[in-house]
C-alpha positions as CSV (number, residue, x, y, z in Angstrom):
1,M,22.3,0.4,47.1
2,G,20.2,1.8,44.2
3,N,21.5,3.7,41.3
4,T,21.5,7.4,42.1
5,D,22.9,8.7,38.8
6,P,20.6,11.1,37.1
7,P,18.8,9.8,34.0
8,R,21.1,9.9,30.9
9,P,19.8,12.3,28.2
10,C,18.6,10.7,25.0
11,T,21.3,10.6,22.3
12,G,20.6,11.7,18.8
13,Q,20.9,8.0,17.6
14,E,18.4,6.9,20.2
15,R,16.0,9.7,19.2
16,D,16.4,8.7,15.5
17,N,15.7,5.1,16.3
18,G,12.6,6.1,18.2
19,M,11.4,8.2,15.3
20,K,12.1,5.3,12.8
21,Q,10.2,3.0,15.0
22,E,7.2,5.4,15.0
23,A,7.5,5.7,11.2
24,N,7.6,1.9,10.9
25,E,4.5,1.5,13.1
26,R,2.7,4.2,11.1
27,F,3.6,2.4,7.9
28,D,2.4,-0.9,9.3
29,D,-0.9,0.7,10.2
30,L,-1.3,2.1,6.7
31,V,-0.5,-1.3,5.2
32,S,-3.2,-2.8,7.4
33,Q,-5.7,-0.2,6.3
34,V,-4.9,-0.9,2.6
35,H,-5.4,-4.6,3.2
36,D,-8.7,-4.0,5.0
37,W,-9.8,-1.8,2.2
38,V,-8.9,-4.4,-0.5
39,E,-10.8,-7.1,1.4
40,S,-13.9,-4.9,1.6
41,A,-13.7,-4.0,-2.1
42,V,-13.1,-7.7,-3.2
43,A,-16.2,-8.7,-1.3
44,L,-18.5,-6.4,-3.3
45,D,-20.6,-7.6,-6.2
46,A,-19.9,-6.3,-9.6
47,G,-21.8,-3.1,-10.4
48,H,-22.0,0.1,-8.5
49,F,-19.0,0.9,-6.3
50,P,-20.0,2.6,-3.1
51,T,-19.1,6.3,-2.9
52,E,-18.0,5.8,0.8
53,L,-15.5,3.1,-0.1
54,L,-14.1,5.3,-2.9
55,S,-13.8,8.2,-0.5
56,D,-12.0,5.9,2.0
57,L,-9.5,5.0,-0.7
58,K,-9.0,8.6,-1.6
59,D,-8.3,9.4,2.1
60,L,-6.0,6.4,2.4
61,I,-4.0,7.6,-0.7
62,D,-3.8,11.1,0.8
63,E,-2.4,9.6,4.0
64,L,0.1,7.4,2.1
65,K,1.3,10.5,0.1
66,S,1.6,12.5,3.3
67,F,3.5,9.7,5.0
68,L,5.8,9.5,1.9
69,D,6.5,13.2,2.1
70,E,7.3,13.0,5.8
71,E,9.4,9.9,5.7
72,S,11.1,10.2,2.3
73,A,14.5,9.5,4.0
74,D,13.4,5.9,4.9
75,Y,10.6,5.1,2.5
76,N,10.2,5.7,-1.2
77,R,7.4,5.7,-3.7
78,T,7.9,2.0,-4.5
79,D,7.4,1.0,-0.9
80,I,4.0,2.7,-1.0
81,T,2.8,1.7,-4.5
82,E,3.7,-1.9,-4.1
83,L,0.9,-2.2,-1.5
84,F,-1.5,-1.9,-4.4
85,V,0.2,-4.5,-6.7
86,T,-1.8,-7.6,-5.8
87,P,-4.0,-10.0,-7.7
88,E,-6.9,-8.8,-5.6
89,M,-6.4,-5.2,-6.7
90,A,-6.2,-6.3,-10.3
91,E,-9.6,-7.9,-9.9
92,I,-10.9,-4.7,-8.3
93,I,-9.7,-2.3,-11.0
94,D,-11.1,-4.7,-13.6
95,R,-14.5,-4.7,-12.0
96,F,-14.7,-1.1,-10.9
97,P,-13.4,1.6,-13.3
98,K,-13.8,4.3,-10.7
99,V,-11.1,2.7,-8.6
100,R,-8.9,2.3,-11.6
101,R,-9.3,6.0,-12.5
102,L,-8.6,7.1,-8.9
103,L,-5.4,5.0,-8.6
104,E,-4.2,6.1,-12.0
105,S,-4.8,9.8,-11.3
106,S,-3.1,9.4,-7.9
107,W,-0.1,7.2,-8.7
108,G,0.2,7.2,-12.5
109,S,-0.3,4.7,-15.4
110,S,2.8,2.7,-14.5
111,L,1.1,1.5,-11.3
112,M,-1.9,0.3,-13.4
113,E,0.5,-1.7,-15.6
114,L,2.1,-3.3,-12.6
115,I,-1.2,-4.2,-11.2
116,E,-2.4,-5.7,-14.5
117,E,0.8,-7.7,-14.8
118,E,0.3,-9.0,-11.3
119,G,-3.3,-10.0,-12.1
120,A,-2.3,-11.7,-15.4
121,G,0.6,-13.5,-13.8
122,F,-1.6,-14.8,-11.0
123,G,-4.0,-16.5,-13.3
124,G,-1.3,-18.8,-14.6
125,T,-0.9,-19.8,-18.1
126,D,0.1,-23.0,-19.9
127,E,2.6,-21.3,-22.2
128,D,5.6,-22.9,-20.6
129,E,4.1,-26.3,-20.9
130,D,3.4,-25.9,-24.6
131,D,7.2,-25.3,-25.3
132,D,7.9,-28.9,-24.1
133,E,5.9,-30.5,-26.8
């Protein structure tokens, strides 16, 4: 009545799919951590940036770089750095130079430019409307 066949061994494709799923779950977890960190940083008043929060960012960057090293076949640097390209991060790096310096030393000045562009674009300008006059 029941199936008495021995369990079928895992194929290479199934093993690869499982590993990709684990990598995707790990990436999703890191994305969540970045978003949580950004929310915490945005909530701060201008002025002194807590050392603990800066340390958390450094640890998170290290985790992201490690993830990128381990999963370079499926993820690239852009997948990781785009997590930081948000209007909120533009506000944070504008208010807290320590965060700017850490991100720039970790990911390069091109990331800072992308974040600044994102922040500037988010504010919205009336330049397009002026052309119509």
